[in-house]
N, C-alpha and C positions, 0 to 999 in steps of 0.2 A: 504494500500500500504506500509506504513512504517513498519507494523507488519511483513510482509513477506520478507522484505529486511533486516532483522536482525537489524532494528533500533527500538527496542522495547521501549526504553526510550522515544522517541518522540511520539510513538503511545500512551503510557500511559499518557503522558502530554496532548495530544490533547483530549483523552477520558475524562480526569479529567476536562479540561476546558469546554468541551461540557456539561458534567453533571452539573457543577457549574452554567453555564449560563442558563441551563434549569431550575434548581431549583430556581434561583434568579428571572428569568422571570415569572415562575409560581406563585411565592409568590407575585410579584408585581401585576400580573393580578388579583389574588384572593383578594388582598388588595383593589384594585381599584373597584372591583365588590362588595365589602363589604360582602364577604362570610366567612371571617376568624372569629373565636370566639372573637377576640379583637376589632371587628368593633363596633363603637358607634351606638346606636339606638335612644336614647332619650337625649335631651339637655335641662337642666334647668339652667337659668341664674339669679343670684342675684348680689347685689353690692359687696359682699365680696367673693363669690365663684361661681364656675360653677360645676354642678353635671352632670356626664355622666353615662348613663346606657348602658352597653355593651351587645353584643349578647349572651355571655355566662352567663349572669345574674349578673356579677360583677358590682359594683357601684364605680366610681372613683370621688372623690371630688378634684378639682383643687383649692387650697386656697392661693397660694403664687406665685408671679412672673408671673401672668397671662399676656399673650401677644396675641394680635389678629393681624393676617396678612391676607390681601385680595389681590386678583389679580385685575388688572385694568378692565378686562372684566366682573367681578363679576360672574364668573362661579364656583368659589370655594373660600374657606377661610380656614385658618389654626389657630389652637389654641394650645398654649403651656403654661405650668405652672408646678408647683410642687404640688404633691398630699400630703395627710396627712402624709405619711411616708418620705417625702422629696425627692422622686424620680421624675425626670423630665419626663413628659408625653407630647406627641405630637400627635395631631389629625388633619386630613384633612377632610373637609366636602365639598361635591360636590353638585351642584344644583339638580342633578337627584336623590339624595337620600332623598330629602324632598318631601312631598306629592304635593306641588304646589310651584310655584315661589314666591308667596306671603309669604309663611311660611319661605322660604329660606331668603328672604329679611328681614323679621321680626327678624329672628335669627341673621343675620348679623348686623342689626341695634342695637339689644340688646347687642351685643358683642363689638361694637365700643368704648365703655367706657374703654376697656382694650387695645386700640391701642397705 
């Protein structure tokens, strides 16, 4: 409607906003479904570091500033820290991405030392 009423600037703005929210929403959905290459697949916890293996084959070691955050319903938890290069990394783990709820609880218990 704005395009045909010689208000092209508003039409371009609305088209840009529609594309922006479409891309951001798609990225969020793909991230939640763990389909992106940066999605973690394996989690190895020790006292000094946490090692994450990603879907694309990369391995990230969180060695400094490790922090563990969980929600009250225990449906997900987050892990933040600095990797070997000093870059801050953040990961969110959901209950459904683990094979069973016992494995999810075991991972959460192992990470509680970083709370």
